[in-house]
NUMI-73549 format. One line per field, with one value per residue (C-alpha): chain; x negated, y negated, z negated. Coordinates in nm, 3 decimals, padded with zeros to 5 digits. Layout:
<atoms>
c: (A; ...)
east: (X; ...)
north: (Y; ...)
up: (Z; ...)
</atoms>
This chain:
<atoms>
c: (A; A; A; A; A; A; A; A; A; A; A; A; A; A; A; A; A; A; A; A; A; A; A; A; A; A; A; A; A; A; A; A; A; A; A; A; A; A; A; A; A; A; A; A; A; A; A; A; A; A; A; A; A; A; A; A; A; A; A; A; A; A; A; A; A; A; A; A; A; A; A; A; A; A; A; A; A; A; A; A; A; A; A; A; A; A; A; A; A; A; A; A; A; A; A; A; A; A; A; A; A; A; A; A; A; A; A; A; A; A; A; A; A; A; A; A; A; A; A; A; A; A; A; A; A; A; A; A; A; A; A; A; A; A; A; A; A; A; A; A; A; A; A; A; A; A; A; A; A; A; A; A; A; A; A; A; A; A; A; A; A; A; A; A; A; A; A; A; A; A; A; A; A; A; A; A; A; A; A; A; A; A; A; A; A; A; A; A; A; A; A; A; A; A; A; A; A; A; A; A; A; A; A; A; A; A; A; A; A; A; A; A; A; A; A; A; A; A; A; A; A; A; A; A; A; A; A; A; A; A; A; A; A; A; A; A; A; A; A; A; A; A; A; A; A; A; A; A; A; A; A; A; A; A; A; A; A; A; A; A; A; A; A; A; A; A; A; A; A; A; A; A; A; A; A; A; A; A; A; A; A; A; A; A; A; A; A; A; A; A; A; A; A; A; A; A; A; A; A; A; A; A; A; A; A; A; A; A; A; A; A; A; A; A; A; A; A; A; A; A; A; A; A; A; A; A; A; A; A; A; A; A; A; A; A; A; A; A; A; A; A; A; A; A; A; A; A; A; A; A; A; A; A; A; A; A; A; A; A; A; A; A; A; A; A; A; A; A; A; A; A; A; A; A; A; A; A; A; A; A; A; A; A; A; A; A; A; A; A; A; A; A; A; A; A; A; A; A; A; A; A; A; A; A; A; A; A; A; A; A; A; A)
east: (-00.904; -01.177; -01.194; -01.211; -00.831; -00.696; -00.427; -00.243; 00.071; 00.041; 00.101; 00.266; 00.630; 00.515; 00.216; 00.326; 00.742; 00.764; 00.550; 00.774; 01.080; 00.952; 00.863; 01.195; 01.344; 01.076; 01.115; 01.514; 01.494; 01.198; 01.393; 01.669; 01.507; 01.440; 01.813; 01.933; 01.721; 01.877; 02.224; 02.214; 02.104; 01.711; 01.574; 01.340; 01.042; 01.182; 01.289; 00.942; 00.806; 01.054; 00.901; 00.559; 00.628; 00.646; 00.261; 00.176; 00.334; 00.128; -00.196; -00.202; -00.115; -00.342; -00.564; -00.302; -00.154; -00.512; -00.454; -00.103; -00.215; -00.484; -00.230; 00.049; -00.124; -00.078; 00.266; 00.449; 00.303; 00.464; 00.768; 00.797; 00.699; 00.958; 01.219; 01.169; 01.166; 01.496; 01.632; 01.496; 01.686; 01.999; 01.958; 01.864; 02.187; 02.455; 02.289; 02.344; 02.696; 02.803; 02.543; 02.824; 03.119; 03.287; 03.443; 03.105; 02.952; 02.634; 02.539; 02.644; 02.413; 02.101; 02.152; 02.147; 01.824; 01.645; 01.735; 01.648; 01.317; 01.241; 01.360; 01.111; 00.833; 00.885; 00.911; 00.586; 00.443; 00.559; 00.450; 00.092; 00.131; 00.276; 00.012; -00.286; -00.153; -00.079; -00.417; -00.588; -00.388; -00.482; -00.843; -00.850; -00.667; -00.787; -01.129; -01.394; -01.373; -01.021; -01.024; -01.015; -00.734; -00.515; -00.528; -00.486; -00.202; -00.056; -00.164; 00.034; 00.336; 00.383; 00.376; 00.651; 00.847; 00.789; 00.916; 01.237; 01.351; 01.478; 01.666; 01.815; 01.886; 02.087; 02.330; 02.412; 02.449; 02.728; 02.941; 02.846; 02.678; 02.375; 02.396; 02.371; 01.989; 01.936; 02.152; 01.945; 01.610; 01.757; 01.835; 01.516; 01.321; 01.578; 01.462; 01.110; 01.133; 01.312; 01.064; 00.756; 00.877; 00.757; 00.430; 00.191; -00.016; -00.422; -00.617; -00.906; -01.195; -01.221; -01.590; -01.787; -02.111; -02.327; -02.092; -01.945; -01.684; -01.676; -01.440; -01.317; -01.510; -01.315; -01.237; -01.548; -01.799; -01.691; -01.712; -02.039; -02.195; -02.030; -02.081; -02.352; -02.043; -01.803; -02.029; -02.140; -01.891; -01.624; -01.641; -01.601; -01.299; -01.175; -01.215; -01.040; -00.753; -00.734; -00.771; -00.471; -00.267; -00.341; -00.237; 00.076; 00.192; -00.003; 00.212; 00.567; 00.391; 00.222; 00.559; 00.719; 00.445; 00.495; 00.881; 00.992; 01.319; 01.352; 01.460; 01.131; 00.906; 01.093; 01.016; 00.680; 00.612; 00.793; 00.596; 00.288; 00.378; 00.474; 00.112; 00.018; 00.181; 00.066; -00.287; -00.354; -00.423; -00.720; -00.865; -00.871; -01.007; -01.297; -01.386; -01.377; -01.603; -01.835; -01.846; -01.664; -01.834; -01.720; -01.351; -01.474; -01.666; -01.440; -01.087; -01.234; -01.370; -01.098; -00.860; -01.136; -01.130; -00.786; -00.715; -00.969; -00.737; -00.405; -00.465; -00.540; -00.209; 00.093; 00.360; 00.553; 00.337; 00.014; 00.101; 00.233; -00.052; -00.297; -00.032; -00.068; -00.417; -00.416; -00.147; -00.442; -00.702; -00.546; -00.385; -00.683; -00.796; -00.518; -00.620; -00.972; -00.964; -00.815; -01.098; -01.388; -01.230; -01.217; -01.589; -01.738; -01.555; -01.671; -01.587; -01.528; -01.330; -01.196; -00.843; -01.027; -01.258; -00.945; -00.796; -01.082; -01.110; -00.750; -00.756; -01.008; -00.831; -00.508; -00.681; -00.819; -00.418; -00.352; -00.624; -00.598; -00.264; -00.372; -00.695; -00.465; -00.230; -00.500; -00.663; -00.370; -00.242; -00.608; -00.688; -00.389; -00.260; -00.491; -00.772; -00.622; -00.555; -00.922; -01.052; -00.882; -01.051; -01.408; -01.302; -01.265; -01.635; -01.730; -01.546; -01.740; -02.083; -02.062; -01.888; -02.177; -02.465; -02.323; -02.136; -02.446; -02.657; -02.494; -02.471; -02.152; -01.946; -01.937; -02.234; -02.256)
north: (02.621; 02.585; 02.315; 02.497; 02.643; 02.336; 02.138; 01.826; 01.951; 02.220; 02.013; 01.725; 01.782; 01.856; 01.618; 01.330; 01.334; 01.261; 00.981; 00.822; 00.870; 00.730; 00.420; 00.365; 00.358; 00.093; -00.101; -00.103; -00.278; -00.527; -00.802; -00.808; -00.795; -01.159; -01.220; -00.981; -01.147; -01.494; -01.342; -01.264; -01.576; -01.592; -01.898; -01.935; -01.875; -01.586; -01.414; -01.440; -01.273; -00.991; -00.943; -00.930; -00.683; -00.422; -00.517; -00.567; -00.218; -00.057; -00.227; -00.168; 00.174; 00.317; 00.410; 00.660; 00.773; 00.982; 01.132; 01.208; 01.382; 01.548; 01.711; 01.777; 01.869; 01.678; 01.839; 01.763; 01.403; 01.354; 01.491; 01.320; 00.965; 00.995; 01.099; 00.841; 00.602; 00.685; 00.673; 00.314; 00.203; 00.360; 00.113; -00.147; -00.076; -00.085; -00.387; -00.587; -00.425; -00.500; -00.748; -01.042; -00.840; -00.862; -01.150; -01.308; -01.377; -01.507; -01.275; -00.976; -01.135; -01.194; -00.818; -00.754; -00.941; -00.774; -00.439; -00.507; -00.643; -00.341; -00.132; -00.316; -00.232; 00.127; 00.152; 00.002; 00.257; 00.532; 00.412; 00.400; 00.785; 00.879; 00.728; 00.867; 01.201; 01.232; 01.079; 01.361; 01.605; 01.529; 01.449; 01.824; 01.968; 01.872; 01.966; 01.654; 01.676; 01.542; 01.328; 00.988; 01.131; 01.255; 00.957; 00.708; 00.908; 00.883; 00.496; 00.466; 00.681; 00.447; 00.153; 00.310; 00.373; 00.011; -00.114; 00.126; 00.036; -00.297; -00.233; 00.076; -00.115; -00.383; -00.146; -00.041; -00.383; -00.452; -00.176; -00.191; -00.551; -00.604; -00.273; -00.067; -00.165; 00.016; 00.310; 00.341; 00.354; 00.585; 00.840; 00.786; 00.835; 01.160; 01.287; 01.269; 01.423; 01.724; 01.759; 01.740; 02.062; 02.221; 02.108; 02.399; 02.398; 02.343; 02.654; 02.541; 02.728; 02.794; 02.774; 02.500; 02.555; 02.618; 02.886; 02.696; 02.412; 02.244; 01.988; 01.695; 01.370; 01.097; 00.787; 00.591; 00.853; 00.832; 00.467; 00.462; 00.764; 00.576; 00.243; 00.149; 00.236; 00.059; -00.268; -00.238; -00.090; -00.119; -00.525; -00.486; -00.294; -00.566; -00.792; -00.604; -00.570; -00.972; -00.976; -00.778; -00.917; -01.290; -01.181; -01.115; -01.435; -01.671; -01.571; -01.662; -01.992; -02.100; -02.022; -02.252; -02.526; -02.577; -02.591; -02.267; -02.135; -01.816; -01.583; -01.692; -01.626; -01.287; -01.166; -01.285; -01.090; -00.788; -00.762; -00.809; -00.510; -00.306; -00.345; -00.244; 00.084; 00.178; 00.211; 00.404; 00.755; 00.660; 00.463; 00.759; 00.967; 00.719; 00.711; 01.097; 01.105; 00.813; 00.706; 00.434; 00.155; 00.194; 00.067; -00.109; -00.367; -00.428; -00.439; -00.709; -00.917; -00.948; -01.016; -01.280; -01.450; -01.438; -01.605; -01.900; -01.921; -01.945; -02.317; -02.392; -02.261; -02.505; -02.309; -01.993; -01.824; -01.911; -01.809; -01.501; -01.411; -01.457; -01.260; -00.983; -00.957; -00.965; -00.678; -00.479; -00.559; -00.415; -00.155; -00.011; -00.038; 00.188; 00.442; 00.330; 00.250; 00.559; 00.732; 00.559; 00.628; 01.030; 01.046; 00.871; 01.063; 01.344; 01.694; 01.705; 01.352; 01.267; 01.170; 00.952; 00.826; 00.729; 00.548; 00.322; 00.289; 00.208; -00.025; -00.225; -00.276; -00.362; -00.644; -00.750; -00.749; -00.959; -01.215; -01.292; -01.444; -01.644; -01.788; -01.878; -02.052; -02.225; -02.378; -02.492; -02.643; -02.797; -02.914; -02.784; -02.481; -02.497; -02.485; -02.224; -02.008; -02.042; -01.953; -01.629; -01.606; -01.622; -01.317; -01.117; -01.207; -01.116; -00.800; -00.726; -00.820; -00.624; -00.265; -00.295; -00.320; -00.034; 00.189; 00.335; 00.315; 00.471; 00.899; 01.056; 01.376; 01.296; 01.327; 01.185)
up: (00.590; 00.838; 01.073; 01.380; 01.292; 01.086; 01.271; 01.128; 01.269; 01.021; 00.719; 00.903; 00.702; 00.374; 00.369; 00.544; 00.503; 00.172; 00.223; 00.498; 00.310; -00.003; 00.184; 00.393; 00.041; -00.079; 00.238; 00.216; -00.112; -00.081; 00.111; -00.148; -00.459; -00.499; -00.333; -00.610; -00.893; -00.781; -00.768; -01.115; -01.261; -01.227; -01.097; -00.792; -01.001; -01.195; -00.881; -00.767; -01.063; -01.024; -00.706; -00.834; -01.054; -00.841; -00.759; -01.109; -01.195; -00.939; -01.023; -01.370; -01.330; -01.136; -01.409; -01.608; -01.272; -01.233; -01.577; -01.465; -01.177; -01.356; -01.611; -01.405; -01.065; -00.698; -00.637; -00.936; -00.996; -00.665; -00.728; -01.011; -00.898; -00.661; -00.905; -01.160; -00.886; -00.769; -01.123; -01.150; -00.856; -00.942; -01.267; -01.009; -00.784; -01.078; -01.184; -00.851; -00.815; -01.146; -01.306; -01.241; -01.369; -01.688; -01.866; -02.018; -01.692; -01.770; -02.025; -01.791; -01.526; -01.803; -01.880; -01.525; -01.437; -01.730; -01.594; -01.237; -01.345; -01.561; -01.269; -01.029; -01.301; -01.295; -00.909; -00.888; -01.158; -00.956; -00.646; -00.810; -00.903; -00.572; -00.383; -00.558; -00.577; -00.213; -00.119; -00.370; -00.203; 00.152; 00.065; -00.095; 00.147; 00.480; 00.629; 00.605; 00.998; 00.988; 00.693; 00.846; 01.068; 00.780; 00.577; 00.902; 00.952; 00.586; 00.600; 00.942; 00.841; 00.507; 00.725; 00.946; 00.650; 00.514; 00.913; 00.910; 00.564; 00.595; 00.893; 00.726; 00.434; 00.613; 00.791; 00.444; 00.315; 00.561; 00.411; 00.043; -00.003; -00.162; -00.371; -00.034; 00.016; -00.334; -00.284; 00.069; -00.203; -00.385; -00.136; 00.023; -00.311; -00.403; -00.026; -00.112; -00.444; -00.286; 00.018; -00.226; -00.378; -00.084; -00.062; -00.134; -00.456; -00.423; -00.559; -00.758; -00.872; -01.205; -01.205; -01.046; -00.829; -01.131; -01.266; -01.527; -01.462; -01.813; -01.914; -01.677; -01.671; -01.854; -01.625; -01.852; -01.754; -01.377; -01.395; -01.540; -01.347; -00.997; -01.070; -00.782; -00.520; -00.724; -00.780; -00.379; -00.145; -00.381; -00.359; 00.020; -00.021; -00.276; 00.011; 00.273; 00.022; 00.004; 00.351; 00.417; 00.153; 00.254; 00.586; 00.496; 00.348; 00.628; 00.915; 00.772; 00.587; 00.924; 01.119; 00.852; 00.889; 01.289; 01.240; 01.353; 01.226; 01.029; 01.341; 01.525; 01.249; 01.168; 01.579; 01.525; 01.178; 01.325; 01.665; 01.483; 01.247; 01.572; 01.677; 01.343; 01.344; 01.719; 01.666; 01.311; 01.467; 01.750; 01.478; 01.245; 01.514; 01.584; 01.245; 01.222; 01.544; 01.525; 01.140; 00.902; 00.993; 01.379; 01.244; 00.929; 01.051; 01.373; 01.199; 00.944; 01.175; 01.446; 01.107; 01.022; 01.372; 01.401; 01.083; 01.190; 01.484; 01.290; 01.195; 01.601; 01.694; 01.765; 01.964; 01.928; 02.192; 02.024; 01.692; 01.846; 02.026; 01.708; 01.499; 01.716; 01.719; 01.346; 01.384; 01.575; 01.335; 01.053; 01.220; 01.320; 00.938; 00.834; 00.628; 00.565; 00.232; 00.101; 00.369; 00.187; -00.170; -00.058; 00.097; -00.198; -00.467; -00.688; -00.659; -01.017; -01.138; -00.803; -00.923; -01.198; -00.929; -00.698; -00.989; -01.003; -00.646; -00.605; -00.918; -00.739; -00.415; -00.585; -00.745; -00.396; -00.275; -00.589; -00.548; -00.199; -00.191; -00.519; -00.323; -00.030; -00.287; -00.449; -00.162; 00.015; -00.335; -00.329; 00.026; 00.292; 00.411; 00.768; 00.486; 00.264; 00.609; 00.709; 00.374; 00.398; 00.736; 00.573; 00.328; 00.660; 00.764; 00.397; 00.376; 00.707; 00.593; 00.289; 00.464; 00.704; 00.436; 00.226; 00.463; 00.616; 00.304; 00.014; 00.007; 00.035; 00.129; 00.486; 00.672; 01.029)
</atoms>
C-alpha cells in the first residue's frame, strides 16, 4: 500500500487491538504477583524474584522469539504467544485460588509457589514473542512515512493497557479475591489471541532484489554484519531502556523517602503515567516529519534533568511536578526504540535483527534499577537517583551522535 492511500485507521483493530488486550491482561496481574507469592508462603526476596521472572523470561527469550516468528510467521506467532500466556495465567489463577487448600497446608502452598513462578516465566517468554512479532508485522505492513506514528501508537496503546489493567483487576478481586486479577488476565490474553487471527498475513516475494532470495541469515551472521549499529546506536538504546526502567522505581522510592503514604505515592505515579499516555501520537508524527533525533534527544534530556531534580524535591507538590515532567519525557519517547530498530533492520534477517535489538534494550531495562540499587546501597538514595539522571545525558549524547550518522532505511 502506498503512503498516499495508507491510513492507520485501516489497520487499527487488527494491529493495535491485540496489543491493548494483551497489555490489559498483563497489567491486571502485575500488582498482585508479589502479593500472591507471599500468600503462597514465599519470603519477600522470593516474591521479588517471582516478579522478576517476567522480565527475565522476556529478556532471555528475545533471540528464540525471532526464530519462532520466522518459522511460524507474524500472525501465528502473535496468536500462539497470547494463547500460551492465557494458559499460564490459568495455572497462576488456580495456584492463587487453591494454593493453600488441602490438609497439608505448607506443601500445597509450596507447590503453588512453584506453579506461580513457572507461569510468570512463561508469561515473560510469551510477551517477548508477542512484542517482537507485532513490531515486525507493523514494520513490514506500514509505509515508512507512517512508521514512527504506527510504532509510537503501538507503544502508547500498550501503556494504556498496562494502565487500565490494574483497575479492571481490582474490580474482579472485589468479587473473586486475588485470583480475580489472574482471571482478568486470562480473558485479556485469550481475547488478544482471538482478535489476532484477523490480522492479514504479509505477502513476501519469493525472490530478493537480485532475483534470488536464498536462505535466511542466521542470528550470528546478522549480529556480525550489523555490529557497527549494535555497538554504537545500540548503546544508546541500552541507556534509554535503563533510564526508563529506573524512573519507574525512583518515583515510589523517593515518595517513601519524603514520608508520603501509599495513596499519595500512587497518585503521583498515576498522574505521571497519565501524561505519559497523552503525547505518544504527536511525538510519532514529529519523528516521521522531522526525524528521529527530534524526539530522541529531547526525551532523554528531559528525563535526565527531571531525575536530577528529584533529590531536590521535598513536598508532595514538588515531587508531583517533577514526576509529570518525567512522564512527558517518557511519553514522547513512546515507540522510539521500536522505530529505530525498524529503521536499521535489514529486509532479510529483520526478525533476527529485532531479536538482538530487543535483547539489548531489555538488558538496559534490567541494568538500570540494578545501578540505582548499587549506588543507593553504597552512597544514598539521592545519589542513586542522580546517577540515573546522568544516564539520560549519556543517552542523549549517544543518540545525538549516531542517529544522523548511520545509514538506514529512512531517508530524511
